[in-house]
N, C-alpha and C positions, 0 to 999 in steps of 0.2 A: 478142103475146105472150106468148099460149096457149099458142102452139106451146115457147117457149124453160122457159117454165115445166114444163109436162111434161114435156119434155126435164129440163132439171133433175130434177126429182121423179124421170125412172125410174133417171137414173143416182146418181141418194142426194148429188147436185150440192149440198151448202149453200152454196157462194159461188155459184155458178150463182141459185141462189133468192134468195138474197138481193137477187141485180143484177138480179132483174126485176120486187123488188117499192117499191111507194113507199116513201119515208121514214115516210110515216103511214099507211100501211097498219095497215087492223083485221079483225083474224081471230076469228069466231063458230063456235061451234058447242052441242048440247045437249051433251057431255063433260066443255065446261069451264065453272063456272058465273060464269065474266066474261066483258071483252070484252077481246083486249087489241089493244094502242093500240101503232106505231110496229114500226121494221122491226126494232131490238133482240128486243123483248118477241115478237115473232111468230117470228122466228130459233130464238132459246131455244125457243119450243116444239113449231116444226119439226123440231130437232135430237132430240127428243125419239119423234116421234112416227117418224121416222127408222128408230131405236135398239126402237120396240114394234112397228112393222107390220113383218110379212113377208108372204116372197111377194105384194107388192105389187104389183099388173097395173094399166094403164087399163084400160077396155072399149070405152071410144065418148066424142067428144065434140061437142058442140054450139055451137057456136058463132052469135050471132043482135048485130049492137052493140058494143057496147063490154061483152055480157055475152057469159061460157063455161062451159059446163057439162064435167065430167069426173067419167064412172064409173069406180069402182074397184071394186076386191075386193082382199081380203086376208085372212091370217090375225093376229088375237091369240090369242099361247099355242094352245086347241085352240079356237076360238070363228073359223068361216070368216063373214067380214062384206062387203056390197058399203055403198057411200058412196058420197053426190057427194064433189067439190070445184064450188063457185059459186063465179069469180070475173069483181071486177067491175075494169075496166079505166079509166084515166084517158085526157086525149089523147095520155100522150106514151107508154101504149102498156103503162108498169108497170099491175101489181097494184095495186087500193087496197084493195080489200076480198076476202076470203078468209071465204070459207063453209063450213065442213067438216059434213057431215050423214052415221052410222051407220045399220043395222038389221041385222041384229034385235038382240031389244032385249038377249036376252042378247049379245052380238057387245057390242054397247054401254058392257056396263055391264062386259067388260070392257079394254074398255080405257082407262074413265076408272077404274081398280083401277087399271089396268097405270103411264096418267100420272098419278094421282095422286100413286103411290110414286117414279116419279120425281121428282116437283115435293116433292115434302116432301123430297126428299134431297137436291135443292141446295138446298133451303132451308134443312136441319139442319148441311149440311154445309159 
């Protein structure tokens, strides 16, 4: 299923992304202060990430058993970043956990600020 997730992300296809997430998927990242749980909450966050990341591309993929690590590069404003999407898969192949890590710190800060603005607009609008 990691191939399906990767293809969905690369195509910016939110419906396809949702289809490969388990109903009880969890999302973890140092950029957001809390764990997001459930397909709807995670998709709400991913729909914002798709808007924030520019020039997103996967650079490498490593799969071992029920885990996949996808190395990516992107830009947030004028900040270049690298990161990983670390996926855990259930027996049905659906993604049960998505952990996103980004570097360098200046890019992580730019991502945090851009996501905070989107989340604030969502809650106040």
